[in-house]
N, C-alpha and C positions, 0 to 999 in steps of 0.2 A: 353692412347688413345686406345690401343688395347683392354683393358678390356671394355671400353665404346663402342667400335665398336661391340664387342661380345655381349654386353648387347642389343644393338639396333638390332643385327641380331636375337637374341632370340625373341624380340618383333615382328620383321618382320615375323618370322616364325609363330608366333601365329596368325597373321593377315590372314594367309592362311585359317584359320577356320572361318566359317560364324559367329559363336557366338561371336568371339572376334572382328570381323569387326563391328558387331552391337554395341558391347560395346564401341569400339573406336569412332564411330559416336555419340553414346549416350553421351560420355564424352565431345565431342565438343559441343553438344547441351546444356549440363548442364553448361559448362563454358560460353557459350553465354548468357544463361538465367541468370546466376549469375551476369555477368557483366552488363547486361542491366536491371535487375530487379528493382533496385532503381530508374531508370530513367523513368519507366512507372508506378510505384506504385502510386496509387492515394494519394495525400497529404491531411491529415486531420489537421485542425487548431482548436485550443482551443480559440475561439474568442467569446466575448460577445457583445451584442448590446450596442451601445454608449460608447464602450471602445476605447482606442487609439491603432492604429496599430503599432506593434513593428518592422515591416518589410514591404517592398514593396511586394505586392502580385499580381501575374499575373494569368491570366486564363490558366488552363492546356489544354484547348481544346476550340473549337468553339461550342457555345451553343446558341440556340434561347431563348430569353427572351419572352416567350409567353404572360405573363401578360402585359409587356410594349407594345408588339406588338398589343395586343387586345385593350389596352387603346388608342393607336394612331389610330387604325382603327375606334374605336368608335368616336373619335374626328373628324376624317375625315368624317364619316357618318353624324355627327351632323352639320357639316359645309355646308352640301348640303342643299340648300333651296328647299321648296316644288315646284314641277313642276305643272304649270297651263297651260291647253291646250285651245287654241282658237277654239271654235266650229263654223266654218264657215257656216255650214248648218243652224244654228240658224238665221243668217242674211237673208238667202234666204227664210226661213219660214216666218219671220216677214214681209218681203217685199211682199211675196205672199199673206199674210193675208190682208195687207193694200190695195194691188191691188184688191183683191177680193171685198173689201168693196166699193171701188170706182166703180168697174164694176157692182156691185149689184145696186148702186144708178143710174148708167147709164141705166141699164136694166129697172128699175122702170120708168125712163123718157121715154124710148122707148115704154114701154107698154102703158103708158098714151097717147102718141102720136098716137099709132095704134088705140086705142079705139076711140079717137076723130075722126079720119079719117073714121072709119067704121060707126060711128053714123051719120056723115055728109053725107055720100054717100047714106044711106038707108032712110033718112028722110030729103028731100030737103026743105020741107015746114018749118022746124024749123029754126028759125033765130039764135038762140044761143044754144050751147051745154053745158050741165052740166059738169063742170070741177071738177075732184076729189079733195077733200080737202087735205090740208097738212097733217092732221092727218092720212087720209087714205093712203097717199103715204108713210108716216113714218111707218105705220103698215105693208104695203106691203114690205118695205125695210127690216124691222126687220124679216119678215118671210123668207127672203132669207139668213139671217145670223144666226149664232149659238147663243144659249142662253147666252153663256159666253160673247160673244162680245156685245150683246145688253145690258147686265147688266153692263159691264165695261165702256161703253161709255155713255156720257150724251145725252139727247134729243136734245140739241143745235147742236150737231154734225149731227145727222140725219136730223134735220130741215134744216141746211145749205146745206146738200148734196142733199136733194130732191128738194130744191128750186133753185139749180144751174143748168145751162145748161150742156149739154154733153161736150161742148168745155171747159167750165170752170172746169168741173170735170177732164177732161184729163190733163189740165195744173196743177191743184192741185195735182193730182195723181203723175205726173212726179216730181214735186217739192218735195213732201213728200217722195217718194221712193228714190230720189237722196240723200236727207238729211239722211234718215235712213241708206242707204248703206255706206255713208261717215262716219257716226258716228260708226256704228257697224263693220266697217272694222278693227277697233282697239279693243284691249282687253278691256272688261268691266267687272270689278270684281263686287262682290256684294256690296262693299262699294262705287263703282263709278257709280252705275246706275243712281242716281239722277243727277250727273254732266253730264252724257251722255244725259239725257233727256233735260237738259238746253241747251246743245250744239245744239240739234235738234231744240229746240225752237228758239235759236238765228239765226239759218240758215233760218227758215221759217218766222221769224218776219218781215223781210224787203222785203217779196215778194209782188207782185202787185195784189194779190188776194183781193177781197172785204173782208171786215172785218169779216162777219159771216163765209165765207168759209175759210179765213185765220185762224180763231180761231179753226175751225173744223180740218184743216190740222195740226195745232200745237198739238191739243189734240190727233189726230191719230198718229202723229210722236212720242209724248211722250209715248203713249200707246204701240207703236211698240218696243221701246227701252227696252231691257231686258238684264240680265247678260249673256255674251257669253264666259267667261273665267271660267273654272272649274278645280278643283284639280284633278291631274292624279296620283293615287296611284301607278300604275304599273311603269310609267316612273320615278316617284320619287324614288321608290325602286331600280330600275335598276341603276340610277345614284349613289345612295348610295352604292350599291354593287360594282360598278366600282371604286368609290373613296376608298372603303375599300381594294379592291384588289390591287390598285395602291400603297398602303403603303408597303414599304419594311419591311420584318421581322427584328425586332430589335435583333441583335446578339452580343454576347460577344465573340470577336475574340480570337483565340489562341494566347497566349503571351500578350494579352492586359492587361494593368495595371488596376486593379480593385480598389486598394487603395494604396496610397503612404505611406511610413513610417512616422508615426507621425500624420496621418490624422484620424479624428473622423469617426468611423464606424456608419453611420446613417442607417435608415431602408432600404433605397435603396441599399446601398453597402452591407448590411447584406443579403438582398434578392439575390443579384448577387452572393455573396460567396456561398450561399446555392444552388443557381441554378447550378453553375459549379461543385458542389459536394465537395467543400472544407470543408463544415460543415456537410456533410452527415455522420452519424455514421454507416450507413449500409455498409457492405463490398461490393465492386464492383469487379467482376471477369473479366469483359470485357477486360481491358488492358492486363491482364495476358493471356487470351485466344488469343488476338491479337498477343502478343509476341511469344507465343508457335507456332502459325500458321506461323509467319514470320521465326522463327528458323527452322521449318520443311521444309519450302521452301528452305532455304539456305543449310541445310544439304542434302536435296534431290538433289539439283543441284550439290553439290560436289560429292555425291555418284554416280549419273548418269554419271558424267564426268569420274570418275575412272572405272566405270562399262564398259563403251564403249571404254576405252583406249586400243589401239592396242600395247600391250607389253606382254612379258612373265610374268607369275604370280609373279615370284620372284622380277622382276624389278618394277612391278606395286605396290606390297606391300611396297617396299622400298620408292617409290615415295609417296605413301599414308602416310606413317609414317613421312617422311620428310615434306610433305605439312602440316600435322597436327601440327607439332612442330612450323613451321613458322607462321601458321595461329593463333595458340593459343598464341604464343609470341606477335604477333601484337595486338591481342585483349586485352591481359593483359597490354601491354604497353599503349594502348589507354585508358584503364580503369584507370591506374595510373595517366596519364596526366589529365583525366577528374576530378579526385578527387581534383585537384588544383583549381577547380571552386569555392570551399568553400572560397577562399581568394578573391573572386569577381574580378578575372582577366578576363576581357572581351576578348574573342577570344583566350582563352588559347589552344583551340583545334587545332589552326593553327600551333602549335609547333610539332604536331604529325608527325613523319617521314613517311609520307604516301607512298612514293615510295619504301621503303625498301623491303617490302614483294613482290611487283611486280618484282623488280630487281632480288631478290634471286630466285623466282619461275621461272622467264624467263630464267635465266642462267642454273639452275639445273634441271628443269622439262620441262616446255612447255610454249610457249607464250600465247596460248589460255587460259590455266588455270590461267596465271597471270592476264589476262584481266578480267576473271570471278571473281577472288579474288579482283581486284580493285573495281568492282561494289559492291561486298558484304561488303567490308570495308567501302565504302562510305555510304551504308545503315546503318551499325552499328555505324559509326561515327556521322551520323545525329541524332541518338538517344542518344549516350553517351555524346555528346557535346551540349545538348539542353539548356545549361546555366540555369539549375535549374528549368525550367518549365516542370514539369513531364508530360510524355505522348506526348510531342511535338516532331516535327522533325525539326532539324536545317538544312534546305536545303542549306544554304550558306556553312556550314561546309562540307556537303556531296558532293557538287559540287567541292569544293576545294580539298578534298581527291581524288576524281575521276580523276580530271585533273592532279594532281600531280603524282599519280600512273601511269596513262597512259603515261605521258611524259617520265618517267623513262624507261618504257617498250619499247616504240617506239624508243627511242634514242639508245637502246642496241639491235636493231633488227638485226644488222649485225656484229658488233664487240663487243666482250665481254672481252677484257683485263681489268686488274684491273685499269689501267690508264683511260680507257673508263668509268669505273664506277664513278670515281671522276669527270670526265667531264660530265657524266650524272647528277651528283648531282648539278653541276652548271647550267645545262640546266633545271633541275627540279626547281631550285631556281627561274630562270627567269619565268617559267610557273606559279609558286606559286605567284609571284608578280603580274603577269597579271590577274590571277584568283582572287586574293584579290582585285585588282582594280575594276574588274567586279562586284564582289558581294558587294563591298562597295559603288560603284557609282550608281548601278542600282536603289536602293531605295532612291537615293538622300539624303543620310545620311550626316550629318555634323560632321567632326572630326577636332581636333586640329592637329597642326604639330607634337606634341609629340606623339599623338595617331597613326598618320600615320607612324612615325618612329618605334613605338613599333610593329605595324603589319608587317612592312617590315623586321624587325629583326626576327620575328617568321617565316616568309617565308624563310629567309636565313638559319636559324637553321634547319628548316624542310628539306630543299633540301640537304644541306651539311651533316646533320645528317643521312639522308637516305643512302647516299653514304658511309659514314664512317661505319655505322652499317653493311651495306651489305659487305663491304670489310673485316670487322672484323669477321663476322659470317660465311662468305663463306668457309674459310679453315676448320673451326670446322665441318660444315655440310659435306664437301667433305670427310674429314678424318673419321668422325664418321659413315657415311653411305656408304662410298666407291663410292661416286657419281663421275662419270667422266664427268665433265662439259666441255663445249667448251673452257672455260678459262684454265682449268686444262690441256687440250690437247695441247693448245698453249704453255703453260709453259713446258710441257714434250717434245715438239719439239725443244726446245732451244738447240743448239749445245753444250752449256756449261753445260748441265746436266751431272752429274758425270758418269752415265752409257754410255751416248753417247761418252763422252771423253774416257771412258775405251775401247769402241769398236774401236774408231779412233786410239788410241795409241797402243793397243795390237793386233788388227786385222784389219788393214787398208783396206785390200781387202774385208773383210766382211762388213765394214762400207760403202764402195762404192757400194757393191752389195745391201745393205739394202736401200741406197738412191735411187738406180735404181728401186728396187721393190716398194718403197714408191710412186715414180712418176707413175708407172704403175697402182698400186692398187688404188690410189686416183682417177685417171681419170676414171677407170672402175667402181668404186663404185658410183661416182657421176653420171655416165651415167645410172645406174639402180636405182638411188634414195636411195642408201645406204649412210652411214656416211663416206664421203670421208676423212674428217680430222682424224677420228678414224683409218681408214685404213692406212693413211700416218704415223701416230705416231706408230701404232702397227707394221708397217713394219720396222721402225727404230729399234725396240727392239726385233723383232721376232727371230733373231739369236744371241742374247746376250750370249747364252750358248757356242758359239764357242770361246769366249775369254778364256775359261778354257784350251783348247788345240788348239790354233789357227793354228799351223803348220800342223795339220792333215786335214785341209780343203784347197782345191786346190787354192781358190782365194787368200790365204795368202802365198802360196808357191812360193815366188819370188826368182828365181835363187837358189832354194834349191831342194834337192832330195825329192821324195815323200816317207814319212815314211811307207805308206801302202804297198810299194813294199816289205818290209821286215817283214810284219805281215801276219798272217793267216787271211782269209776272215772273220771268225767269230769275231776275235778280232777287226778288222777294223770296222765291222758293229756295234759292241757294242759301239765303240768310237763315230762313226758318230751319232748313235741313241741317245747317252747320251747327245748330245748338247741340245736336247729338255728338258729333265729333269733338266739338269744343268741350262738352261735358266730360267725355272720356279722357281728353288730355288733362283737364283740371284734376280729375280724380286720380289719375296716374301720378300727376305731379305731387299730390298730397299722400301718395302711397296708400290709397284706400284699398280695401279688400277686393279681390277679383269678383266676388259675387255682386258687390255694389256697382262695380264698373260694368259688368255684364248687363245688369238691369238698365243702367243708363243707356247702354248701347243697343239694347234689344226692345225697349218698351214701345217703340214705334214700328219695329220690324221693317218691312218694305212697303208700308202703306203709302197711299197716294195722297198728295196735297190737292184735294179736289177743288178748293176755292181758286187757287192760282192756276191749276191745270185748265179749268173751264174758262178762266179769264184769258189764258193764253190761246185756247182754241178759238175764241172770238177774234183774236188778232191774227192767228195763223192756224188754219184747220189741219195743217201737216205737223203740228207740234208732237214731239215724241213723248209718249207717256212716261217712259223710264226716267226722263230728266226731272220729273216731278215726284219721284218716289224716294223715300228714305233709303239709305244704303244698307240698312240691316246690320247684322243678321236678324232673322226672325226669332221669335221667343224660343229659347231652348229649355226653359224650366216653367213650372206652373206659376211660380212667383212672378216671373217676367210677363207671362201671358196675362195674369190677373191684373197686374199693375198697368199694362197697356190698355186693357179694357176699361179699368177704373179711370185712367187718365182721360180717355175719350169721353166716357160717360159724364164725368164731373164737368168737363168743359161744355158738353152739349146741354146738360141740364141747366147749367148756369145761364146759358143763352136763351132758355125758354122764357117767354114773357110772363106766363102764369102757369107754373108747373103744377100739374095735378097727379095724384097717384097713378091713374090710368095712363096719363101721358108719359110719365116717367118710366113705367114698366114697358110701354111700347117702344120708347126710345132705346132703352137698354137692349131689348131683344133685337132691334134693328141693327144696333152697333155690333152685337155678338154675331148675328147672322152675316153681316158684311165681312167681319174678320174671318169667319169660317169659309165663306165663298171666295175670299181673296187668298186663301191658303196661308194666312198668317199664323195659324195654330197647328200647322202640319208637322212641325219639328219638335214639339214638346209632347209630353205624355199625358196631357189633360184629356179627360173623356167627356163625351156628350152629357152624361149624367152629372159630372162635376160642373160643366158649364151651366147646366140648368140650376144647380145649387148656387153658383156664382151669381147668376142673373137674379134669382130670388133674394139673395142676401144683399146685393147692391140696391135692389129696389126697396127693401125694407129700411136699409140705412138712409137712403136718400129721402124716403118719405118722412123719416124722423127729422131730417135736416130742413127740408122744404115743406114743412106742414103749414096749413093755412092758419092765418092769424086773424084776430078780431080787428076790424077797422074802428078805431076810436074816433068819435065825432069831434070836430073842432069846436072848442069852447071859446066863445068871445065874451069879453068883459065890457060891460057898459060903464062908461066913465060918468060919474055923477057930477053934474055941473053945479057949481056953487052960484 
């Protein structure tokens, strides 16, 4: 395992260089392209017209059948009948014409009457006046009318009109106009003109007019009736256009069965196969371009996430390499399961342990990255599990993977113990079942009881499999990458850990001191947003080096002489300082996480052993101060800085004879100020404001520990003497 870890460290170091990061993301892109290539590659079939289909063929995409669409639109246009428009103005024109003829006849009568009166008045001697003949009156009437009218009407009409009185003309006019209006209010086509004339004739035939005038009215009525319904090309074309537009485009839908196995491939089916590109011999690059664009989006999203990640470069590159391995493993596992589709196992994709990657990334890296990965895997799964229809997206599978993965992530949002992972697997199984019910019932699909049982078994295998794989892979990734996950920290905090038992058994005072420091450091780190659990666990192990010489540390000197009283100060200092290097050696021997080792190495920084330094100055004023300082390095993280302060504060407060709240607060501020002035906090990113929060939190915690207690009076018993 050490060799493997060293190998991963070398790769991680390479990722510090831009060129290797580009190569790393390029490898991820190539793996994605290789996994999904066959699922988007246009399928070409060697099929001949009027042959028998050897397999069921589905459409790889949604395509419009333009020829069928055009045929349906032509059919719709042909079904639209010609539009004929009623010309209402024609009725009024014919009525006006007939009215004008009657008025002209009345005017002729009026003129004759005027002439007669004039002649009678001027020549009273005459007994009789010459009356104009019928022919003269007919000639006068025709002079008032157009040539067309006079040619179209017979002389009998004019004779009857000029012989009728004005009152008879008025009645005849009203009857004729009424009949014309009534008949021409309805549509009269070219073929129906004669029938309309007969209807007018029938209406006038039974009038009370005298026979000559009645015949004249009938002839005028028949003459007035003409065609009033005419073909409207614009309206007809508009209706045909609307009918054509109302026809929905004929589409071959994605996944639609074009031909069943064993079915004859007729011309229509052959045309559809050609239309969807399954018979096209020309190469199409559009699916590959689409896949490349999709992969670029995925890789860019991952790159951007790590680019803006707030972490030291070393940790960021470790996370990147770890993420790459989990992601690639998930894609390859997905690809292997997708290959089982060749056995025609419907819904085989539901076996994929979708929650595995989300759980691992949530535990070892970050929850937001786990959610992003869930979305990416759902997209990839919808392509890889498209059930043999190239280029399609299986949205049911994508939704299933997304819900399954998110369920595992959300369940582990607070507790990450290994038992919780197994419980998360059961929770994911429940969500898998609900997601399956949703995607199966929404399209109103019909399944048998056996099929329902099969799908539910796949959901169970997926949920439990996710948990089992996560539990199995977690130790491998933690050991190989030196990842200190929350789960690993919880395990290290177990009192039964060999090193903690070693401290308890060999240096009980140090163990108690470490527990006190852990309480202080955890509270202070959580107050400033640092990793409180890391601070607690790091505090447990920060003084492990004291187990090598426990009696040389005052907290372990119970009812014993202090061995430093018999040693020179330089020797005592070297023993005290050695507990840091000894602790680092022990922790490395037990393969403890790097973060724990760093805390043990940095919690004293390069501080000065004041007691032994001042003791040495009394013996030799030329004593070198550097010989009495810890080797460092100084605190590099907030957790190391807080643990160092808490370590000093706990020891100092314990030495106070009567600790008071005010005294504790002053002591804490003094220790923090000394660390600042000594430059011990210069190499970590803790701020002055955060130090103020740490000071306040340590003070409140210590006040709760060292609160004043009631002094109980000693009770003495008097012995009754008998």
